[in-house]
C-alpha positions in Angstrom: 7.2 9.0 -9.1 8.8 12.2 -9.3 6.2 14.2 -10.7 4.0 13.4 -8.3 6.3 14.4 -5.6 6.9 18.1 -7.8 3.2 18.3 -7.8 2.1 17.6 -4.0 5.1 19.1 -2.3 5.8 22.9 -4.6 2.5 22.4 -6.7 2.3 22.7 -10.4 0.2 24.9 -12.5 -3.5 23.7 -10.8 -2.7 21.4 -8.5 -0.6 21.0 -5.3 -0.2 21.2 -1.9 -3.1 21.7 0.4 -1.5 24.7 2.4 -0.7 25.9 -0.8 -2.5 28.1 -3.6 -2.3 27.3 -6.9 0.8 28.1 -9.2 0.0 31.5 -10.7 1.7 30.0 -13.7 -1.5 28.9 -16.4 1.6 27.8 -18.8 2.4 23.5 -19.0 4.7 22.5 -16.5 8.3 22.6 -17.6 9.7 20.2 -15.4 8.3 16.5 -16.3 5.5 15.5 -19.7 3.5 14.0 -17.3 2.5 17.1 -15.4 -0.9 17.6 -17.8 -2.2 14.4 -17.3 -1.4 13.8 -13.9 -3.3 16.8 -12.6 -6.0 15.8 -14.8 -5.9 12.3 -12.7 -5.7 13.9 -9.3 -8.6 16.2 -10.0 -10.7 13.5 -11.5 -9.6 11.6 -8.1 -10.6 14.0 -6.1 -14.2 14.8 -7.5 -15.0 10.8 -8.5 -18.3 9.1 -7.3 -17.5 6.6 -8.6 -14.5 6.0 -6.2 -16.2 4.7 -3.1 -18.2 2.3 -4.6 -15.3 0.4 -5.9 -13.7 2.6 -8.2 -13.2 3.6 -11.7 -10.9 2.6 -13.7 -8.5 5.8 -13.6 -9.3 6.3 -9.7 -7.8 2.8 -9.6 -4.7 3.6 -11.5 -4.4 6.9 -8.7 -4.4 4.8 -6.3 -1.8 1.9 -7.3 0.0 5.4 -7.6 0.1 6.7 -4.4 0.3 3.0 -2.9 3.6 2.3 -5.1 5.2 5.8 -4.0 4.3 4.7 -0.6 6.1 1.5 -1.0 9.4 3.4 -2.5 8.8 6.5 -0.2 12.0 7.3 2.4 10.8 9.9 3.9 7.3 9.0 5.5 7.2 11.7 8.2 7.4 14.6 6.1 6.3 13.3 2.6 3.6 15.3 1.4 2.0 12.9 -1.1 -1.9 11.7 -0.1 -2.1 8.7 2.0 1.9 8.4 2.3 2.1 7.8 5.5 -1.1 6.0 5.7 -0.7 3.5 3.2 3.2 2.4 5.1 0.9 2.3 8.0 -1.3 -0.4 6.5 1.4 -2.5 5.2 3.4 -2.3 8.9 -0.2 -3.5 10.0 -0.4 -6.3 6.8 3.1 -7.4 8.0 1.8 -8.0 12.1 -1.1 -9.7 10.6 0.9 -11.5 8.3 3.7 -12.2 11.3 1.0 -13.3 13.9 -1.1 -16.5 10.9 2.2 -17.7 10.9 3.4 -18.1 14.2 0.0 -19.9 14.9 0.6 -22.1 11.6 3.7 -22.6 13.4 2.1 -23.7 16.4 -0.3 -25.9 14.5 2.4 -28.1 12.5 4.5 -28.5 15.9 1.3 -29.6 17.5 0.2 -31.7 14.7 3.9 -33.3 14.8 4.3 -33.9 18.2 0.1 -36.0 17.9 1.6 -37.8 14.9 4.8 -39.0 16.6 2.9 -40.0 19.7 0.1 -42.1 17.6 2.9 -43.8 15.5 4.9 -44.5 19.1 1.6 -46.2 20.3 1.5 -48.1 16.4 5.1 -49.6 17.3 4.6 -50.3 20.5 1.3 -52.5 19.8 2.9 -53.8 16.9 5.8 -54.6 19.3 3.3 -56.5 22.0 1.9 -58.7 18.6 
């Protein structure tokens, strides 16, 4: 995660924020051992044509990494990692939709319980009349 944030905020050798030029330093990054591999994944993710149709394994891993970052990011408004705020927004929308489904389920259970208790009362009434 730290390496991803490093690349997206400060930039590193070949990859960096959209509003900055790549670093002039072409040597390996000294901050993180994973920098080079992650930069290759970011470049692939940006240019992959399969990503649209379900994607390839490398793109799926990049999606997972971006989504994981957004789930632990505590600065969504200032975050420079791509798609962070969009993932957070989607989670909020999903949560609202799930809450709405839950409320609907509760209403259905309550109404089914009410109908059940009415039919039970009618059965008891009918057996006491016999």
